[in-house]
N, CA, C and O of each residue as an XYZ file, in Angstrom:
920
protein
N       8.759     40.661     15.721
C       7.839     39.748     15.922
C       7.430     39.020     14.647
O       7.242     39.601     13.578
N       7.307     37.732     14.829
C       7.185     36.870     13.513
C       5.596     36.854     12.742
O       4.464     37.051     13.185
N       6.008     36.596     11.691
C       5.255     37.404     10.225
C       4.399     36.148      9.473
O       4.928     35.113      9.069
N       2.901     36.485      9.372
C       2.451     35.132      9.083
C       2.020     35.852      7.372
O       1.893     37.075      7.316
N       1.890     35.300      6.514
C       1.770     35.999      5.228
C       0.147     35.714      4.709
O      -0.449     34.663      4.943
N      -0.338     36.688      4.080
C      -1.938     35.303      4.306
C      -2.419     36.231      2.595
O      -2.561     37.347      2.096
N      -2.523     34.228      2.200
C      -2.651     35.544      0.514
C      -3.869     34.504     -0.142
O      -4.245     33.334     -0.218
N      -4.185     36.030     -0.580
C      -6.011     35.459     -0.108
C      -6.180     36.427     -1.326
O      -5.113     37.038     -1.377
N      -7.185     36.971     -2.566
C      -8.142     37.820     -3.467
C      -9.092     38.301     -2.895
O      -9.607     39.349     -3.286
N      -9.731     37.303     -1.335
C     -11.058     37.909     -0.769
C     -11.131     39.037      0.436
O     -11.255     38.621      1.588
N     -11.052     40.553      0.174
C     -10.355     40.982      1.061
C     -11.076     40.976      2.462
O     -10.572     41.677      3.339
N     -12.224     40.238      2.757
C     -12.772     40.000      4.403
C     -11.900     39.056      4.538
O     -11.014     39.489      5.276
N     -11.683     38.009      4.220
C     -11.009     36.990      4.366
C      -9.548     37.443      5.329
O      -9.449     37.548      6.551
N      -8.267     37.702      4.005
C      -7.702     38.710      4.640
C      -7.459     38.951      6.086
O      -6.848     38.397      7.000
N      -8.688     40.724      5.794
C      -9.098     41.299      7.119
C      -9.020     40.706      8.490
O      -8.227     40.959      9.397
N     -10.288     39.634      8.430
C     -10.624     39.132      9.522
C      -9.169     37.805      9.468
O      -8.728     37.641     10.605
N      -8.429     36.912      8.379
C      -7.862     36.398      9.568
C      -6.390     37.436      9.478
O      -5.513     36.643      9.821
N      -5.996     38.203      9.317
C      -5.553     39.606      9.704
C      -5.632     39.648     10.991
O      -4.615     39.717     11.682
N      -7.079     39.607     11.598
C      -7.609     40.461     13.128
C      -7.476     39.348     14.257
O      -7.449     39.712     15.433
N      -7.353     37.353     13.771
C      -6.984     36.108     14.559
C      -5.202     36.266     14.231
O      -4.664     36.471     15.319
N      -4.618     36.249     13.601
C      -3.585     36.591     13.784
C      -2.685     37.275     14.640
O      -1.758     36.812     15.305
N      -3.247     38.907     14.484
C      -2.457     39.397     15.335
C      -2.884     38.610     16.690
O      -2.255     37.760     17.320
N      -5.050     39.570     17.093
C      -4.078     38.066     18.529
C      -3.335     36.978     18.978
O      -3.146     36.976     20.194
N      -3.010     36.347     18.548
C      -2.016     35.193     18.582
C      -0.940     35.609     18.510
O      -0.172     34.657     18.370
N      -0.187     36.965     18.536
C       0.333     37.288     18.858
C       1.652     37.433     16.988
O       2.853     37.594     16.770
N       0.656     37.284     16.340
C       1.746     37.084     14.815
C       1.739     39.072     13.847
O       0.968     40.014     14.028
N       2.942     38.939     12.912
C       2.677     39.681     12.178
C       2.086     39.385     11.224
O       2.572     38.431     10.616
N       0.402     40.207     10.444
C       0.126     39.369      9.192
C       0.156     40.249      8.303
O       0.112     41.369      8.812
N       0.197     40.258      7.494
C       0.911     40.436      5.691
C       0.030     39.968      4.960
O      -0.419     38.832      4.809
N      -0.225     41.120      4.431
C      -2.134     39.830      2.750
C      -0.852     40.306      2.330
O       0.207     40.630      2.867
N      -1.436     40.216      0.922
C      -1.567     39.522     -0.941
C      -2.664     39.364     -1.371
O      -3.333     38.337     -1.254
N      -2.904     40.133     -1.793
C      -4.622     39.451     -3.056
C      -4.093     38.548     -4.245
O      -4.824     37.681     -4.724
N      -2.706     38.785     -4.747
C      -2.654     37.415     -5.859
C      -1.157     36.462     -6.004
O      -0.586     36.010     -5.011
N      -0.818     36.324     -6.973
C       0.483     35.425     -6.781
C       1.596     36.029     -6.587
O       2.528     35.716     -5.846
N       1.406     37.372     -7.645
C       2.804     37.705     -7.719
C       2.582     38.392     -6.556
O       3.088     37.620     -5.742
N       2.094     39.486     -5.817
C       2.645     39.433     -4.584
C       2.466     39.321     -3.736
O       2.654     40.112     -2.812
N       1.852     37.866     -3.708
C       2.543     37.094     -2.535
C       3.583     36.590     -3.039
O       3.939     35.829     -2.139
N       4.493     36.462     -4.050
C       6.029     36.566     -4.316
C       6.727     37.233     -4.142
O       7.904     36.873     -4.178
N       6.330     38.798     -3.809
C       7.220     39.306     -3.752
C       7.802     40.213     -2.092
O       8.800     40.889     -1.846
N       6.802     39.857     -1.387
C       6.715     39.591     -0.220
C       7.769     38.672     -0.191
O       8.949     39.003     -0.075
N       7.184     37.013     -0.339
C       7.802     36.392      0.644
C       9.460     36.261     -0.322
O      10.214     35.287     -0.320
N       9.637     37.518     -1.039
C      11.345     36.810     -1.151
C      12.504     38.368     -0.118
O      13.697     38.651     -0.018
N      11.062     38.974      0.452
C      11.227     40.014      1.045
C      11.322     40.519      1.946
O      11.995     41.475      2.332
N       9.958     39.283      2.766
C       9.993     38.458      4.290
C      10.594     37.749      4.964
O      11.553     37.113      4.528
N      10.281     37.693      5.908
C      11.273     36.374      6.741
C       9.494     35.769      7.631
O       9.024     36.386      8.586
N       8.827     34.526      7.022
C       7.145     33.998      7.934
C       7.534     32.788      8.094
O       8.023     31.907      7.387
N       7.126     32.957      9.496
C       7.191     31.678      9.891
C       5.614     31.146      9.572
O       5.074     30.647     10.560
N       4.871     31.175      8.452
C       4.094     30.201      8.488
C       3.747     31.224      7.411
O       4.299     32.325      7.404
N       2.452     30.723      6.116
C       2.290     31.342      4.763
C       1.031     30.564      4.689
O       1.131     29.340      4.608
N      -0.745     31.398      4.715
C      -1.648     30.768      4.620
C      -2.116     31.047      3.162
O      -2.131     32.263      2.972
N      -2.540     30.267      1.963
C      -2.361     30.172      0.677
C      -3.992     29.705     -0.129
O      -4.471     28.621     -0.462
N      -4.349     30.756     -0.188
C      -5.345     30.968     -1.782
C      -5.429     29.866     -2.726
O      -4.486     30.196     -3.445
N      -5.699     29.218     -3.040
C      -5.582     28.085     -4.168
C      -6.386     28.816     -5.270
O      -6.656     27.956     -6.108
N      -6.788     29.769     -5.574
C      -7.793     30.519     -7.214
C      -7.234     32.086     -6.019
O      -7.497     32.683     -4.975
N      -6.043     32.023     -7.569
C      -6.393     34.225     -6.825
C      -6.032     34.527     -8.166
O      -5.829     33.518     -8.841
N      -5.855     35.868     -8.896
C      -5.190     36.025    -10.149
C      -3.402     35.759     -9.881
O      -2.485     35.623     -9.072
N      -3.857     35.825    -11.369
C      -2.303     36.072    -11.715
C      -1.820     34.680    -11.190
O      -2.559     33.709    -11.354
N      -1.181     34.607    -10.860
C      -1.027     32.644    -10.606
C      -1.144     32.348     -9.598
O      -0.708     33.107     -8.732
N      -1.863     30.964     -9.171
C      -2.738     30.158     -8.730
C      -1.620     29.612     -7.346
O      -0.465     29.251     -7.119
N      -2.854     29.852     -6.737
C      -1.493     28.665     -4.891
C      -1.297     28.236     -5.675
O      -0.441     28.769     -6.382
N      -2.004     26.809     -6.200
C      -0.142     25.587     -6.369
C       1.544     26.516     -7.029
O       2.714     26.487     -6.648
N       0.707     27.345     -8.312
C       2.131     28.079     -8.621
C       3.319     28.600     -7.707
O       4.537     28.436     -7.776
N       2.569     29.233     -6.899
C       3.502     30.477     -5.636
C       4.073     28.959     -4.943
O       5.269     28.713     -4.789
N       3.036     28.095     -4.599
C       3.821     27.001     -3.908
C       4.407     26.519     -3.961
O       4.991     26.010     -3.004
N       4.761     26.279     -5.666
C       6.075     24.786     -6.363
C       6.768     26.345     -6.429
O       7.512     26.123     -7.384
N       6.960     27.349     -6.179
C       7.888     28.547     -6.710
C       8.837     29.034     -5.360
O       9.975     29.496     -5.282
N       7.373     28.560     -3.927
C       8.265     29.154     -3.221
C       9.463     27.874     -2.824
O      10.654     28.118     -2.629
N       8.733     26.255     -2.751
C       9.279     25.334     -1.850
C      11.381     25.344     -2.772
O      12.581     25.366     -2.501
N      10.322     25.308     -3.954
C      12.123     25.709     -4.395
C      13.859     26.755     -4.311
O      14.882     26.957     -4.967
N      12.999     27.240     -2.643
C      13.244     28.265     -2.047
C      13.478     28.144     -0.297
O      14.308     28.573      0.504
N      12.350     27.379     -0.240
C      12.197     27.517      1.613
C      11.745     26.379      1.376
O      11.533     25.747      0.341
N      11.554     26.085      2.988
C      10.759     24.683      3.179
C       9.324     25.899      4.604
O       8.515     25.188      5.200
N       9.268     27.038      4.822
C       8.731     27.514      5.110
C       6.983     26.870      5.505
O       6.230     26.984      4.537
N       6.510     26.416      6.424
C       4.591     26.244      6.856
C       3.931     26.827      5.192
O       4.502     27.620      4.443
N       3.146     26.428      5.054
C       3.027     26.881      4.086
C       1.355     25.483      4.060
O       1.396     24.261      3.921
N      -0.181     26.649      4.311
C      -1.255     26.229      4.878
C      -2.526     26.102      3.496
O      -3.045     27.018      2.857
N      -2.669     25.062      3.419
C      -3.769     25.519      1.117
C      -4.892     26.079      1.800
O      -5.622     25.546      2.635
N      -4.924     27.305      1.292
C      -6.922     27.317      1.587
C      -7.499     27.073      0.534
O      -7.380     27.946     -0.326
N      -8.158     26.092      0.249
C      -9.352     25.728     -1.234
C     -10.499     25.737     -1.183
O     -10.840     26.319     -0.153
N     -11.960     25.141     -2.183
C     -12.514     25.253     -2.301
C     -13.217     23.139     -1.252
O     -12.623     22.069     -1.123
N     -14.838     23.678     -0.759
C     -15.203     22.919     -0.315
C     -15.308     21.473     -1.541
O     -15.285     21.685     -2.754
N     -15.360     20.822     -1.269
C     -15.824     19.083     -2.279
C     -14.514     19.503     -3.191
O     -14.994     19.607     -4.320
N     -13.217     19.774     -3.271
C     -13.003     20.096     -4.289
C     -11.212     19.142     -3.513
O     -10.171     19.683     -3.140
N     -11.652     17.368     -3.561
C     -10.211     16.524     -3.336
C      -9.129     16.474     -3.510
O      -8.122     16.177     -2.867
N      -9.481     16.932     -4.874
C      -8.049     16.917     -5.790
C      -7.550     18.137     -5.063
O      -6.328     18.278     -5.127
N      -8.123     18.927     -4.477
C      -6.705     20.681     -4.940
C      -6.355     20.108     -3.385
O      -5.139     20.168     -3.202
N      -7.038     19.601     -2.286
C      -6.057     19.328     -1.453
C      -5.045     18.342     -1.685
O      -4.116     18.117     -0.910
N      -5.235     17.803     -2.694
C      -4.327     16.130     -2.972
C      -3.221     17.442     -3.473
O      -2.361     18.077     -2.863
N      -3.456     17.457     -4.127
C      -1.945     18.367     -5.118
C      -1.663     19.506     -4.534
O      -1.078     20.274     -5.299
N      -1.842     19.909     -3.513
C      -1.298     21.052     -2.486
C      -0.577     20.486     -2.003
O       0.492     21.096     -1.978
N      -0.515     19.100     -1.324
C       0.398     18.170     -0.055
C       0.952     17.860     -1.005
O       2.104     18.276     -0.879
N       0.783     17.105     -2.396
C       1.740     17.022     -3.075
C       2.958     17.548     -3.948
O       3.952     16.944     -4.350
N       2.511     19.040     -4.136
C       3.737     20.100     -4.086
C       3.824     20.821     -2.838
O       3.485     21.999     -2.947
N       4.338     20.292     -1.179
C       4.578     20.592     -0.246
C       3.697     21.369      0.920
O       3.851     21.579      2.123
N       2.617     21.706     -0.145
C       1.917     22.279      1.022
C       2.153     22.050      2.293
O       3.382     21.982      2.258
N       1.705     21.792      3.976
C       1.978     20.999      4.883
C       0.573     20.509      5.337
O       0.216     19.385      5.688
N      -0.121     21.671      5.230
C      -1.806     21.186      5.548
C      -3.081     21.558      5.397
O      -3.610     22.064      6.387
N      -3.659     21.453      4.507
C      -5.221     22.484      3.764
C      -6.171     22.181      5.021
O      -6.208     21.277      5.855
N      -7.416     24.098      4.628
C      -8.119     23.923      5.440
C      -9.582     24.832      3.892
O      -9.281     25.573      2.956
N     -10.782     24.391      4.229
C     -11.768     24.227      3.794
C     -12.391     25.019      3.795
O     -12.790     25.212      4.944
N     -13.171     26.383      2.429
C     -13.559     27.199      2.602
C     -14.980     26.643      2.607
O     -15.173     25.559      2.055
N     -16.223     27.442      3.316
C     -16.156     28.159      4.444
C     -15.529     27.518      5.698
O     -15.798     26.362      6.024
N     -14.632     28.357      6.433
C     -13.519     27.676      7.583
C     -14.192     28.998      9.461
O     -14.558     30.112      9.835
N     -13.988     28.093      9.719
C     -13.700     29.014     11.278
C     -12.574     29.988     11.495
O     -11.799     29.433     12.273
N     -12.017     31.445     11.103
C     -10.747     32.051     11.909
C     -10.318     31.585     13.178
O      -9.374     32.003     13.849
N     -11.035     30.765     13.406
C      -9.772     29.881     14.710
C     -10.104     28.864     14.756
O     -10.095     28.330     15.865
N     -10.616     27.994     13.437
C      -9.943     26.549     13.064
C      -9.077     26.715     12.629
O      -8.286     25.775     12.704
N      -8.534     28.159     11.774
C      -7.494     28.664     10.884
C      -6.514     29.012     12.012
O      -5.335     28.876     11.684
N      -6.664     29.295     12.860
C      -4.987     29.900     13.864
C      -5.027     28.249     14.731
O      -4.005     27.939     15.344
N      -5.706     27.689     14.734
C      -6.021     26.086     15.717
C      -5.091     25.431     14.199
O      -4.236     24.611     14.533
N      -5.154     25.657     12.861
C      -4.071     24.681     12.429
C      -2.411     25.245     12.163
O      -1.480     24.534     11.786
N      -2.359     26.578     12.446
C      -1.101     27.214     12.018
C      -1.061     26.712     13.261
O      -1.795     25.753     13.020
N      -0.812     26.592     14.335
C      -1.141     26.217     15.426
C      -0.429     25.103     15.704
O       0.555     25.150     16.443
N      -0.919     23.827     15.057
C      -0.554     22.931     15.118
C       1.059     21.957     14.132
O       1.995     21.173     14.285
N       0.376     22.771     13.217
C       1.392     22.262     11.882
C       3.245     23.438     12.649
O       4.453     23.237     12.521
N       2.470     24.474     13.317
C       4.328     24.414     13.559
C       4.567     23.785     14.746
O       5.494     22.982     14.637
N       3.866     23.865     16.351
C       3.836     22.661     17.287
C       4.468     21.339     16.110
O       5.635     20.986     16.281
N       4.045     20.994     15.517
C       4.894     19.158     14.438
C       6.060     19.797     14.211
O       6.922     19.228     14.882
N       6.563     20.784     13.539
C       7.075     20.624     12.729
C       8.793     21.446     13.862
O       9.988     21.574     13.592
N       7.938     21.783     15.073
C       9.393     22.370     16.436
C       9.378     20.855     16.689
O      10.385     20.317     16.230
N       8.356     19.854     17.405
C       7.931     18.847     17.998
C      10.131     18.086     17.315
O      11.226     18.011     17.873
N       9.420     17.650     15.510
C      10.727     17.234     14.576
C      11.909     17.741     14.451
O      12.650     17.322     13.562
N      12.356     18.851     15.413
C      13.517     19.614     15.179
C      14.096     19.485     17.518
O      15.012     20.015     18.147
N      13.228     18.762     17.843
C      13.335     18.450     18.949
C      12.986     16.751     19.411
O      12.274     16.558     20.397
N      13.355     15.977     18.889
C      13.274     14.568     18.895
C      14.182     13.837     18.970
O      14.303     12.636     18.726
N      15.114     14.890     19.462
C      16.293     13.852     20.012
C      17.157     12.977     18.793
O      17.658     11.856     18.879
N      17.133     13.868     17.706
C      18.040     13.856     16.800
C      18.752     15.502     16.354
O      19.490     15.443     15.371
N      18.608     16.727     16.903
C      18.587     17.728     16.968
C      18.454     17.811     15.290
O      17.900     17.196     14.379
N      18.914     18.426     15.394
C      18.819     19.352     14.165
C      19.625     18.723     12.779
O      19.510     19.533     11.860
N      20.270     17.719     12.445
C      20.720     16.744     11.395
C      21.740     16.275     11.632
O      22.702     16.547     12.350
N      21.228     14.892     10.396
C      21.829     14.150     10.755
C      22.501     13.732     10.313
O      22.359     14.427      9.307
N      23.984     12.541      9.827
C      25.124     12.318      8.818
C      24.910     10.644      8.890
O      24.903      9.998      9.938
N      24.780     10.229      7.864
C      25.476      8.837      7.454
C      26.621      8.920      6.359
O      26.314      9.807      5.562
N      27.506      8.482      6.114
C      28.578      8.370      5.351
C      28.688      9.810      5.111
O      28.934     10.543      6.068
N      28.448     10.559      3.291
C      28.872     11.248      2.704
C      27.282     12.110      2.966
O      27.252     13.282      2.590
N      26.149     11.583      3.529
C      24.800     12.473      3.841
C      25.125     12.773      4.904
O      25.616     12.203      5.879
N      24.548     14.539      4.442
C      24.175     15.232      6.077
C      22.687     15.910      5.384
O      22.228     16.181      4.274
N      22.441     15.951      6.294
C      20.325     16.503      6.093
C      21.038     17.268      7.675
O      21.944     16.886      8.416
N      20.104     18.514      7.714
C      20.247     19.445      8.876
C      18.397     20.885      8.092
O      17.808     21.420      7.153
N      18.490     20.690      9.235
C      16.775     20.821      9.649
C      16.250     21.436     10.070
O      15.180     21.452     10.678
N      17.640     22.674      9.531
C      17.935     23.809     10.806
C      18.155     24.668      9.001
O      17.204     25.331      8.586
N      19.406     24.544      8.144
C      18.458     25.281      6.719
C      18.033     24.287      6.310
O      18.672     23.869      5.344
N      17.413     23.832      6.537
C      16.700     23.196      5.355
C      17.347     21.986      4.503
O      16.914     22.061      3.353
N      18.120     21.036      4.641
C      18.843     20.983      4.058
C      20.320     19.949      3.312
O      21.436     19.920      3.829
N      20.067     19.462      2.488
C      20.526     17.920      2.415
C      21.595     17.817      1.478
O      21.258     18.192      0.355
N      23.036     17.345      1.596
C      24.274     17.009      1.009
C      24.403     15.959      0.996
O      23.942     15.421      2.002
N      25.127     14.885     -0.159
C      26.028     14.011     -0.576
C      27.704     14.892     -0.814
O      28.025     15.690     -1.695
N      28.328     14.473      0.088
C      29.772     14.517     -0.382
C      29.327     16.471     -0.592
O      28.977     16.840     -1.713
N      29.382     17.220      0.242
C      29.461     18.422      0.520
C      28.305     19.426     -0.637
O      28.033     20.625     -0.700
N      27.882     18.251     -1.396
C      27.078     18.827     -3.179
C      25.176     19.079     -2.364
O      24.709     18.434     -1.425
N      24.844     19.628     -2.750
C      23.726     20.573     -2.258
C      22.595     19.381     -2.695
O      23.150     18.342     -3.054
N      21.531     19.354     -2.718
C      20.632     18.447     -3.448
C      19.414     19.234     -3.252
O      19.228     19.272     -2.036
N      18.546     19.846     -3.830
C      17.015     20.315     -4.250
C      16.218     19.338     -4.203
O      15.724     18.827     -5.207
N      15.933     18.844     -2.632
C      14.304     18.389     -2.180
C      13.466     19.377     -2.450
O      13.840     20.468     -2.880
N      12.495     19.126     -2.261
C      11.368     19.433     -1.194
C      10.712     18.727     -0.030
O      10.794     17.512      0.151
N       9.895     19.773      0.934
C       9.546     19.834      2.066
C       9.146     18.256      2.025
O       9.881     17.566      2.731
N       8.204     17.613      1.389
C       8.013     16.545      1.835
C       9.377     15.483      1.578
O       9.911     14.848      2.487
N       9.756     15.453      0.287
C      11.560     14.780     -0.077
C      12.152     14.635      1.595
O      12.459     13.608      2.200
N      12.183     16.415      2.172
C      13.592     16.086      2.910
C      12.784     15.250      4.157
O      13.316     14.175      4.436
N      11.614     15.591      4.912
C      10.733     14.503      5.820
C      11.266     13.132      5.219
O      12.160     12.475      5.752
N      10.559     12.747      3.948
C      11.296     11.691      4.068
C      12.663     11.569      4.474
O      13.373     11.936      5.410
N      12.765     10.886      3.370
C      14.732     11.072      4.106
C      14.856     11.362      6.089
O      14.725     10.393      6.837
N      15.029     12.319      6.469
C      14.803     12.115      7.713
C      14.245     11.199      8.692
O      14.827     10.833      9.713
N      12.985     10.822      8.291
C      12.379      9.675      8.920
C      13.153      8.341      8.987
O      13.257      7.580      9.949
N      13.755      8.215      7.553
C      13.639      7.265      7.289
C      15.328      6.999      7.119
O      15.811      6.178      6.339
N      16.047      7.826      7.968
C      18.132      7.982      8.041
C      17.401      7.561      9.601
O      17.384      6.443     10.115
N      16.628      9.266     10.322
C      16.515      8.820     11.491
C      16.387      7.419     12.966
O      16.718      7.231     14.136
N      15.501      6.616     11.551
C      15.147      5.645     12.409
C      15.513      4.239     11.099
O      14.648      3.624     10.474
N      17.236      4.018     10.976
C      17.884      3.557     10.305
C      17.672      2.303     10.229
O      17.778      1.864     11.374
N      17.229      0.796      8.913
C      16.684     -0.169      9.349
C      15.908     -0.636      9.500
O      15.746     -1.839      9.295
N      14.815      0.430     10.083
C      13.933     -0.093     10.304
C      12.124     -0.274      8.474
O      12.355     -0.086      7.280
N      11.348     -0.482      8.808
C      11.326     -0.447      7.966
C       9.342      0.221      7.841
O       8.372      0.190      8.599
N       9.637      0.788      6.339
C       8.098      2.195      7.392
C       7.361      0.947      6.061
O       7.946      0.443      5.102
N       6.594      0.852      6.301
C       5.136      0.853      5.661
C       4.382      2.519      4.328
O       4.970      3.569      4.069
N       3.653      2.274      4.066
C       3.686      3.429      3.145
C       2.474      3.900      3.677
O       2.247      5.073      3.380
N       1.572      3.313      4.415
C       0.766      3.367      4.682
C       1.200      4.130      6.357
O       0.488      4.991      6.873
N       2.403      3.629      6.956
C       2.767      4.451      8.112
C       3.767      5.617      7.586
O       4.223      6.129      8.608
N       4.396      6.365      6.266
C       5.099      7.168      6.211
C       3.564      7.936      5.612
O       3.776      9.073      6.034
N       2.624      7.995      5.133
C       1.483      8.533      4.334
C       0.602      9.265      6.177
O       0.317     10.413      6.517
N       0.444      7.820      6.952
C      -0.018      8.865      8.170
C       0.792      9.423      9.077
O       0.114     10.303      9.608
N       1.671      9.412      9.471
C       3.242      9.827     10.085
C       3.392     11.828      8.872
O       3.284     13.015      9.180
N       3.599     11.266      7.907
C       3.572     12.522      6.775
C       2.670     13.382      6.470
O       2.793     14.592      6.660
N       1.499     12.727      5.876
C       0.573     13.796      5.467
C      -0.388     13.535      6.006
O      -1.368     13.432      5.269
N      -0.537     13.378      7.007
C      -1.844     13.279      8.220
C      -2.328     11.964      7.935
O      -1.882     11.321      6.985
N      -3.487     11.391      8.935
C      -4.172     10.699      8.842
C      -5.644     10.988      8.102
O      -6.413     10.059      7.852
N      -5.951     12.394      7.776
C      -7.132     12.296      7.236
C      -6.667     12.661      5.492
O      -7.262     13.165      4.540
N      -5.406     12.146      5.697
C      -5.256     12.817      4.096
C      -5.898     12.593      2.963
O      -6.428     11.550      3.348
N      -6.362     12.739      1.669
C      -7.425     11.783      0.834
C      -6.929     11.590     -0.091
O      -7.618     11.361     -1.085
N      -5.269     11.597     -0.190
C      -4.833     10.726     -1.426
C      -4.807      8.848     -0.437
O      -5.284      8.311      0.563
N      -3.690      8.474     -1.881
C      -4.613      7.092     -1.024
C      -1.790      6.718     -0.761
O      -0.946      7.572     -0.491
N      -1.572      4.994     -1.077
C      -0.103      5.516     -0.680
C       0.871      5.462     -1.375
O       2.029      5.649     -1.004
N       0.146      4.951     -3.479
C       1.323      5.546     -4.488
C       0.832      7.005     -4.596
O       0.383      7.392     -5.674
N       0.916      8.091     -3.205
C       1.210      9.467     -2.695
C       3.225      9.068     -2.368
O       4.210      9.704     -2.743
N       3.153      8.152     -1.783
C       4.226      7.744     -1.294
C       5.088      7.377     -2.322
O       5.908      8.175     -2.775
N       4.939      5.915     -2.843
C       5.589      5.510     -3.776
C       6.084      6.523     -5.433
O       6.784      5.921     -6.247
N       5.739      7.689     -5.684
C       5.861      9.218     -6.420
C       6.756      9.792     -5.661
O       7.860     10.274     -5.915
N       6.103      9.673     -4.622
C       7.798     11.047     -3.339
C       9.082      9.996     -3.313
O      10.255     10.368     -3.261
N       8.689      8.765     -3.353
C      10.101      8.036     -3.540
C      10.788      8.011     -4.365
O      11.980      8.315     -4.343
N       9.916      7.503     -5.587
C      10.447      7.945     -6.612
C      11.578      9.048     -7.153
O      12.673      8.841     -7.677
N      10.795     10.490     -6.776
C      11.236     11.349     -6.917
C      12.574     11.993     -6.220
O      13.171     12.845     -6.878
N      13.074     11.638     -4.940
C      13.506     11.516     -4.287
C      14.962     10.466     -4.464
O      16.158     10.723     -4.329
N      14.397      9.487     -4.742
C      15.317      8.668     -5.393
C      16.208      9.451     -6.493
O      17.390      9.534     -6.160
N      15.947      9.926     -7.492
C      16.125     10.177     -8.511
C      17.157     11.447     -8.295
O      18.148     11.351     -9.019
N      17.130     12.817     -7.305
C      17.515     13.964     -7.338
C      18.676     13.215     -6.597
O      19.763     13.419     -7.138
N      18.741     12.087     -5.073
C      19.792     11.270     -4.619
C      20.955     10.582     -5.786
O      22.172     10.723     -5.664
N      20.494     10.057     -6.568
C      20.994      9.085     -6.601
C      22.400     10.226     -8.071
O      23.356      9.868     -8.759
N      22.028     10.919     -7.954
C      23.099     11.740     -8.826
C      24.415     12.130     -8.375
O      25.418     12.321     -9.064
N      24.278     12.218     -7.160
C      25.827     12.055     -7.090
C      26.180     10.587     -5.498
O      25.831     10.573     -4.318
N      27.254      9.295     -6.631
C      27.377      8.133     -6.228
C      27.085      8.303     -4.217
O      27.203      9.281     -3.480
N      26.596      6.550     -3.872
C      26.820      7.244     -2.852
C      26.801      4.977     -2.546
O      26.081      3.992     -2.713
N      27.459      5.178     -2.296
C      27.871      3.324     -2.552
C      27.311      3.195     -1.542
O      26.201      2.822     -1.923
N      27.266      3.259      0.018
C      27.000      2.475      1.176
C      26.057      3.012      2.050
O      26.102      3.211      3.264
N      24.910      3.274      0.939
C      23.503      3.738      1.220
C      22.786      3.992      0.657
O      22.813      4.739     -0.321
N      21.560      3.200      1.311
C      20.400      3.303      0.257
C      19.150      3.468      0.317
O      18.591      2.842      1.218
N      18.395      4.227     -0.467
C      16.906      3.928      0.547
C      16.336      2.352     -0.597
O      16.615      2.311     -1.795
N      15.736      1.504     -0.050
C      15.227     -0.071     -0.291
C      13.626      0.077     -0.449
O      12.690      0.871     -0.357
N      13.753     -0.397     -0.558
C      12.019     -0.921     -1.378
C      12.633     -2.710     -0.354
O      13.690     -3.339     -0.292
N      10.955     -2.898      0.370
C      11.440     -3.792      0.935
C       9.836     -4.445      0.192
O       8.641     -4.232      0.397
N      10.855     -5.557     -0.990
C       8.604     -6.025     -1.534
C       7.306     -6.540     -0.019
O       7.284     -7.165      1.041
N       6.481     -5.787     -0.870
C       5.353     -6.335     -0.114
C       5.508     -5.862      1.583
O       5.013     -6.666      2.373
N       5.856     -5.197      1.900
C       6.457     -4.672      3.132
C       6.583     -3.180      3.500
O       6.232     -2.802      4.618
N       7.177     -2.149      2.399
C       7.539     -0.997      2.849
C       9.159      0.093      2.178
O       9.880     -0.211      1.228
N       9.254      1.076      2.899
C      10.948      1.165      2.278
C      11.520      0.851      3.761
O      10.841      0.327      4.644
N      12.905      1.261      3.904
C      13.954      1.544      4.656
C      14.698      2.188      4.482
O      14.482      2.751      3.408
N      16.047      2.689      5.167
C      17.305      3.325      4.626
C      18.531      1.853      4.841
O      18.593      1.313      5.946
N      19.307      1.415      3.815
C      19.835      0.841      4.362
C      21.742      1.196      5.025
O      22.030      2.356      5.319
N      22.303      0.604      5.098
C      24.215      1.363      4.807
C      23.939      0.219      5.278
O      23.022     -0.544      5.582
N      26.369      0.518      5.187
C      26.493     -0.720      4.985
C      28.405     -0.772      5.918
O      29.323     -1.592      5.908
N      28.108      1.059      6.823
C      28.691      1.140      7.107
C      28.707      0.865      8.912
O      27.598      1.086      9.399
N      29.195      0.666      9.378
C      28.785      0.141     11.235
C      28.489      1.458     12.450
O      28.230      1.173     13.619
């Protein structure tokens, strides 16, 4: 049975979400602070993590950052009502979605299904599980990127940007296009988020020479993956 980690210091919330997760056919595991969430993450294999922002010991942002160093497991952040900065920060550091308190447990499970469908669909979009161009290889199955066989540690969003650009090599994506495609239409941030992610992505890729390809800025239009090989 697939497992879901529910990390929240509110016992009532973890209990209710656990019951709904069981009805969906998942095995829920609860954590009540950030340290416990990381300990369970390191011991178990989860298909989804529901992560509250405000937790003792380590907050949800710190936990999310630590998890993203090792895994691209889907993460849905649970944030306080009206705190847009929490939603923006959570998505920027690698969360896949967010939900605002107070919420309906049924809505949470609907978000879980939507994120898992989106991820599964990206694996079945016609490219299969991997893409290769020259010395660059992206594997969705392993959530890995290599250049000349050397691993490049990317966040989930950085990997998604690279996958999208390489999978549509030569096509120009506007900032708004990338924002709506990879962050969602209701993302509360702006297109500077895309620029910041592209900047960090380039810095990581440029650590290893790749003279035959680049992520190119098309001024006034957006970005594209450009290669010189046929």
